[in-house]
C-alpha positions as CSV (number, residue, x, y, z in Angstrom):
1,M,108.7,85.1,57.1
2,I,109.9,86.0,60.7
3,G,113.6,85.0,59.9
4,E,113.4,87.3,56.7
5,I,112.5,90.5,58.8
6,I,115.6,92.3,57.9
7,T,117.2,90.8,54.9
8,K,117.1,93.6,52.6
9,E,118.5,95.9,55.5
10,E,121.4,93.6,55.9
11,K,122.3,94.3,52.3
12,Q,122.2,97.9,52.7
13,V,124.7,97.9,55.7
14,P,128.2,98.5,54.6
15,T,130.1,95.3,54.8
16,S,133.3,96.6,56.3
17,L,134.3,97.8,59.8
18,S,137.6,99.7,60.3
19,S,140.1,98.5,63.1
20,S,139.3,102.2,64.8
21,T,135.6,101.7,64.7
22,A,135.8,97.9,66.1
23,L,138.1,99.2,68.9
24,L,135.6,101.8,69.8
25,F,132.8,99.0,69.9
26,A,135.0,97.0,72.1
27,I,135.6,99.8,74.6
28,A,131.6,100.7,74.6
29,C,130.9,97.0,75.1
30,G,133.5,96.6,77.9
31,L,132.0,99.8,79.6
32,A,128.5,98.5,79.4
33,V,129.3,95.0,80.5
34,A,131.3,96.2,83.5
35,N,127.7,97.5,85.2
36,I,126.9,93.7,86.0
37,Y,130.1,93.0,87.7
38,Y,131.2,96.0,89.6
39,A,129.2,94.4,92.6
40,Q,131.3,91.6,92.9
41,P,134.2,92.5,94.8
42,L,131.8,94.6,97.0
43,L,129.4,92.0,98.3
44,N,130.4,92.0,101.8
45,T,130.2,96.0,102.0
46,M,126.8,96.4,100.1
47,G,125.3,93.6,102.1
48,A,126.4,94.8,105.6
49,E,125.1,98.5,104.7
50,I,121.7,97.4,103.1
51,G,121.1,94.2,105.5
52,I,122.0,90.9,103.7
53,R,123.4,88.0,105.4
54,P,126.9,87.2,104.3
55,G,125.6,83.7,103.0
56,S,123.2,85.3,100.7
57,V,124.8,88.2,99.2
58,G,125.4,86.3,96.1
59,I,121.7,87.3,95.4
60,I,122.8,90.9,94.4
61,V,124.6,89.3,91.5
62,T,121.8,87.0,90.8
63,V,119.2,89.5,90.5
64,T,121.6,91.5,88.2
65,Q,121.6,88.5,86.1
66,I,117.9,87.7,86.1
67,G,117.7,91.2,84.8
68,Y,120.1,90.6,82.1
69,A,118.4,87.5,81.1
70,L,115.0,89.5,80.8
71,G,116.9,92.1,78.7
72,L,118.3,89.3,76.2
73,L,114.8,88.1,75.6
74,L,112.8,91.3,75.4
75,L,115.4,94.1,74.2
76,V,118.3,92.2,72.2
77,P,115.7,91.0,69.6
78,L,114.7,94.6,68.8
79,G,118.0,95.0,66.9
80,D,116.6,93.0,64.2
81,L,113.2,95.3,64.2
82,L,114.4,98.8,64.8
83,N,117.2,101.1,63.9
84,R,119.9,100.0,66.0
85,R,121.6,103.4,66.2
86,K,118.6,104.9,68.1
87,L,118.2,101.6,70.1
88,I,121.7,101.5,71.3
89,I,121.9,105.4,72.6
90,T,118.3,105.0,74.2
91,Q,119.8,102.1,76.1
92,L,122.8,103.8,77.0
93,L,120.9,106.7,78.4
94,L,118.4,104.5,80.2
95,V,121.4,102.5,82.1
96,V,122.6,106.2,83.2
97,A,119.3,106.6,85.0
98,A,119.3,102.9,86.5
99,L,123.0,103.5,87.8
100,L,122.0,106.6,89.6
101,V,119.0,104.5,91.2
102,V,121.5,101.9,92.6
103,A,123.9,104.6,93.7
104,L,121.1,106.3,95.7
105,A,119.5,103.2,97.1
106,S,118.3,103.4,100.5
107,S,116.7,100.0,101.0
108,H,116.4,96.4,99.8
109,T,113.6,97.4,97.4
110,I,115.2,100.3,95.5
111,L,118.6,98.4,95.5
112,F,117.2,95.4,93.8
113,T,115.1,97.1,91.5
114,G,118.0,99.4,90.5
115,I,120.4,96.6,90.0
116,A,117.9,94.4,88.0
117,A,117.3,97.5,85.7
118,V,121.3,98.0,85.2
119,G,121.1,94.2,84.2
120,L,118.1,94.6,81.8
121,L,119.7,97.4,80.0
122,A,123.3,96.2,80.1
123,V,122.3,94.1,76.9
124,V,123.2,96.9,74.8
125,T,126.5,95.0,74.8
126,Q,125.2,92.4,72.6
127,V,123.2,94.7,70.5
128,L,126.5,96.4,69.7
129,V,128.4,92.8,69.4
130,A,125.7,91.8,66.9
131,Y,126.0,95.4,65.1
132,A,129.8,94.9,64.8
133,A,129.2,91.4,63.2
134,A,126.8,92.9,60.6
135,L,129.3,95.7,59.5
136,A,132.1,93.2,59.1
137,A,133.0,91.5,56.1
138,P,132.4,87.7,56.1
139,T,135.9,86.7,55.7
140,E,136.9,88.6,59.1
141,R,133.7,88.3,60.9
142,G,135.5,86.1,63.6
143,R,138.3,88.5,63.8
144,I,135.9,91.4,64.5
145,V,133.7,89.5,66.9
146,G,136.8,88.4,68.6
147,L,138.1,92.0,69.0
148,V,134.7,93.3,70.4
149,T,134.2,90.2,72.5
150,S,137.9,91.0,74.1
151,G,136.4,94.5,75.3
152,V,133.6,92.5,76.9
153,V,135.8,90.2,78.7
154,L,138.0,93.1,79.4
155,G,135.0,94.9,80.8
156,I,134.1,92.0,83.1
157,L,137.5,91.4,84.5
158,L,138.6,95.3,85.2
159,A,135.2,95.7,86.6
160,R,136.5,94.2,89.8
161,T,139.8,96.3,89.9
162,V,137.9,99.4,89.2
163,S,135.1,99.1,91.6
164,G,137.4,97.7,94.4
165,T,139.6,100.9,94.1
166,L,136.8,103.3,94.0
167,A,135.1,101.6,97.0
168,D,138.0,102.0,99.2
169,L,138.6,105.7,98.1
170,A,135.0,107.0,98.2
171,G,132.6,104.1,99.1
172,W,130.6,101.5,97.0
173,R,128.1,104.0,95.8
174,S,130.9,106.1,94.2
175,V,131.3,103.2,91.9
176,Y,127.7,103.5,90.2
177,L,128.2,107.4,90.1
178,F,131.4,107.1,88.2
179,S,129.9,104.3,85.6
180,A,126.9,106.8,85.2
181,T,129.1,109.4,84.0
182,L,131.0,106.9,81.7
183,M,127.8,105.6,80.1
184,L,126.6,109.3,79.2
185,L,129.7,109.9,77.7
186,T,129.6,106.8,75.7
187,A,126.2,107.5,74.6
188,V,127.3,111.1,73.3
189,I,130.3,109.6,71.3
190,L,128.5,106.7,69.9
191,S,125.8,109.1,68.8
192,R,128.2,110.8,66.7
193,V,130.1,107.7,65.4
194,L,127.7,104.8,64.6
195,P,126.2,104.6,60.9
196,R,123.0,106.4,60.4
197,E,121.5,103.2,58.5
198,D,118.5,103.3,56.7
199,H,116.5,100.6,58.3
200,Q,114.3,98.4,56.4
201,K,110.6,98.7,57.9
202,A,109.9,95.3,59.5
203,T,106.5,93.6,58.5
204,A,106.4,91.4,61.7
205,T,105.2,92.6,65.1
206,Y,107.1,92.7,68.4
207,A,105.2,89.8,69.5
208,Q,106.3,87.9,66.4
209,L,109.8,88.9,67.0
210,L,109.9,87.4,70.6
211,A,108.1,84.0,69.2
212,S,111.1,83.7,66.6
213,V,113.7,83.9,69.3
214,F,112.3,80.5,70.5
215,L,111.6,79.1,67.0
216,L,115.2,79.8,66.1
217,F,116.2,77.7,69.0
218,V,114.1,75.0,68.3
219,Q,115.4,75.2,64.4
220,E,118.9,75.8,64.7
221,R,121.2,72.8,66.3
222,V,124.3,75.0,66.3
223,L,122.6,77.6,68.5
224,R,121.4,75.0,70.7
225,I,124.7,73.2,71.5
226,R,126.9,76.3,71.6
227,A,124.1,78.0,74.2
228,I,124.2,75.1,76.5
229,I,128.0,75.1,76.2
230,A,127.9,78.8,77.3
231,M,125.7,78.0,80.1
232,F,128.5,75.7,81.5
233,I,131.4,78.0,81.0
234,F,129.8,81.0,82.3
235,A,128.7,79.2,85.6
236,S,132.3,77.9,86.0
237,F,133.3,81.5,85.4
238,S,130.8,83.0,87.9
239,V,131.6,80.4,90.5
240,L,135.1,81.8,90.8
241,W,134.5,85.5,90.3
242,T,131.7,85.7,92.7
243,S,133.1,83.7,95.4
244,L,137.1,84.9,95.1
245,V,136.4,87.9,97.6
246,L,135.2,85.6,100.2
247,P,138.7,83.9,101.0
248,L,140.8,86.8,99.8
249,S,138.9,89.2,102.4
250,A,139.4,86.5,105.2
251,P,142.4,85.5,107.3
252,P,145.2,84.7,106.3
253,Y,145.0,87.3,103.3
254,S,142.3,89.9,104.5
255,F,142.6,91.9,101.6
256,S,141.1,95.2,101.1
257,H,138.5,96.0,98.2
258,T,141.4,97.4,96.2
259,I,143.6,94.5,96.5
260,T,140.7,91.8,95.9
261,G,139.8,94.0,92.7
262,L,143.0,93.8,91.3
263,F,143.1,90.1,90.7
264,G,140.8,91.0,88.0
265,L,143.9,92.5,86.2
266,I,145.2,88.9,86.2
267,G,142.4,87.5,84.1
268,V,143.2,90.2,81.4
269,A,146.3,88.3,80.3
270,G,144.4,85.2,79.7
271,A,141.4,86.9,78.0
272,L,143.6,88.7,75.5
273,G,145.6,85.7,74.7
274,A,142.2,83.9,73.5
275,A,141.2,86.8,71.5
276,K,142.7,85.0,68.4
277,A,140.2,82.3,68.7
278,G,137.8,83.9,66.4
279,R,140.4,83.5,63.5
280,L,140.6,79.9,63.9
281,A,136.9,79.6,63.9
282,D,137.3,81.5,60.6
283,R,139.5,78.7,59.2
284,G,137.0,76.0,60.4
285,R,138.9,75.3,63.7
286,G,136.0,76.0,66.1
287,Q,135.8,72.4,67.4
288,W,139.3,72.0,67.8
289,T,139.6,75.3,69.8
290,T,136.5,74.4,72.0
291,G,137.9,71.1,72.9
292,I,141.2,72.2,74.2
293,A,139.8,75.4,76.1
294,L,137.2,73.2,77.7
295,T,139.8,70.6,78.9
296,L,141.9,73.8,80.3
297,L,138.8,75.1,82.0
298,L,138.5,71.9,83.9
299,F,142.4,71.8,84.6
300,S,142.2,75.2,86.0
301,W,140.4,74.3,89.0
302,L,143.3,72.5,90.2
303,P,145.8,75.3,90.8
304,L,142.5,77.4,92.1
305,S,142.1,74.6,94.9
306,F,145.6,75.9,96.4
307,T,144.6,79.4,96.7
308,A,144.7,79.3,100.6
309,H,148.3,78.2,100.2
310,S,149.5,79.9,97.3
311,L,149.0,83.4,95.4
312,L,150.9,82.0,92.7
313,S,148.7,79.1,91.9
314,L,145.5,81.5,92.3
315,I,147.2,83.5,89.6
316,A,147.9,80.5,87.4
317,G,144.4,79.4,87.8
318,I,142.9,82.7,87.0
319,I,144.9,83.1,83.8
320,I,143.9,79.4,82.5
321,L,140.3,79.6,83.4
322,D,139.9,83.0,81.7
323,F,141.8,81.9,78.6
324,A,139.5,79.2,78.2
325,V,136.3,80.9,79.0
326,Q,137.2,83.6,76.3
327,A,138.3,81.2,73.8
328,V,135.0,79.2,73.9
329,H,133.0,82.3,73.9
330,V,134.6,83.9,71.0
331,T,134.3,80.3,69.1
332,N,130.7,80.1,69.9
333,Q,129.6,83.7,68.7
334,S,131.6,83.1,65.5
335,M,129.6,79.8,64.9
336,I,126.1,81.2,65.6
337,Y,126.5,84.5,63.6
338,S,127.2,82.0,60.4
339,V,124.0,80.4,60.8
340,R,121.4,83.1,59.8
341,P,122.8,86.5,59.1
342,E,119.5,88.2,59.1
343,S,118.8,87.3,62.6
344,R,122.0,88.1,64.5
345,N,120.2,89.9,67.2
346,R,117.8,87.1,67.8
347,L,120.7,84.5,67.9
348,V,122.7,86.3,70.2
349,A,119.9,87.0,72.6
350,E,119.2,83.1,72.8
351,Y,122.9,82.5,73.2
352,M,123.5,85.0,76.0
353,L,120.3,84.1,77.8
354,F,122.0,80.5,78.4
355,Y,125.1,82.9,79.6
356,S,122.8,84.7,81.8
357,V,121.1,81.5,83.3
358,G,124.7,80.1,83.9
359,S,126.1,83.2,85.5
360,G,123.2,83.7,87.7
361,A,123.1,80.0,89.0
362,G,127.0,80.0,89.1
363,S,126.7,83.2,91.5
364,I,124.1,82.0,94.0
365,A,125.6,78.4,94.2
366,A,129.3,79.6,94.8
367,T,128.3,81.8,97.8
368,T,125.9,79.0,99.1
369,V,128.7,76.2,98.6
370,Y,131.2,78.7,100.3
371,A,129.2,79.1,103.6
372,W,128.6,75.4,103.5
373,S,132.2,74.1,102.6
374,G,134.5,76.5,102.2
375,W,136.9,77.2,99.1
376,T,137.4,73.4,98.7
377,G,133.6,73.1,98.1
378,V,133.8,75.9,95.6
379,C,136.6,74.4,93.7
380,V,134.7,71.1,93.4
381,L,131.7,72.8,92.2
382,G,133.5,74.8,89.6
383,A,135.5,71.7,88.5
384,S,132.2,69.6,88.5
385,I,130.5,72.1,86.1
386,S,133.5,72.6,83.8
387,A,133.5,68.7,83.3
388,L,129.9,68.5,82.6
389,G,130.7,71.3,80.0
390,L,133.4,69.1,78.4
391,I,131.3,65.8,78.5
392,F,128.7,67.7,76.6
393,W,131.0,69.0,74.1
394,A,132.2,65.4,73.4
395,L,128.9,63.9,73.0
396,T,127.5,66.7,70.5
397,I,130.7,67.1,68.4
398,R,129.5,64.9,65.7
399,Y,126.3,67.2,65.3
400,I,128.2,70.3,64.0
401,P,129.8,70.3,60.7
402,R,133.5,70.7,60.9
403,N,133.6,73.5,58.5
404,I,131.6,75.9,60.8
């Protein structure tokens, strides 16, 4: 059967993962996923040079997310079919080429093609996360997923700081040249570190593998529920981080790219604080963690609404929001990885597909709403999405066993 494609292979992979190797996985994930978010503090500059109207610059992030969604569907499931070491190295080398295309783009067509390819190939992050989960012992899987996912969130947040600083020093194109160098270095290091696994040859075709992604979604209630929750939390997350550059770059602040990017550092505190959510999930407290985190996510938009009057309120709101999103995200992944161990790549592909839909929709909605009703409208939008996520969780809590 499709769901049993790599059952034998899973048994051959060592069920242990050292802390140092897990840390390397986290760093690689952070560097890879950062490629999706480098553009956010640079939207105004990139849009002005390429010729995109201010109210539509969110399309740059949306195109990236579309590419990411396609990668989740078409590439991540290959981790259940092919040698994951070779798959990871190949994707990293291809993303180097895509980053160079963006750095050298001279038109809408080239920029959007390159940025879509960057999103498509950045899904190597999810192949790495699923691989780390497969290598981890069952009793520590939540902790390992929490550690590696922390690298992902840190990459998302620090991407803004790095891109803002580099853009002020050498222009926005230098950001993508710098990332291409890091990706090449990462490919070299991982080629020496990743296990040379003896992968069980699959009996299924690629078409059957892709079909099984949708079949798993139909069959697994836990996956459906946690994926929809992911869509809500990352739509809210993207509403904040896509639009934040707009009020901070306008009066009365008029911050530079560097200063705007530094706000990503603030979110690191919240992300790191939520890293232990995986351990709570290991102890069967996933639903409890989710409810508290979603409540905090909704509350975070209250201090965020005072951004124009107080940077302290903005900082508090960022910390709370990032803590909440990370806590739910880690819990979600810990839950779905426990469903079907032999299908982890396909499970995470489906789950992250909803993440990508939420992020892309949040990005384009945020800049559109800001052009229409300013920061107040953005906060109402973010709070509304967060409230829907909390309501959905409350309505579905009885459908997931408490011990998951």
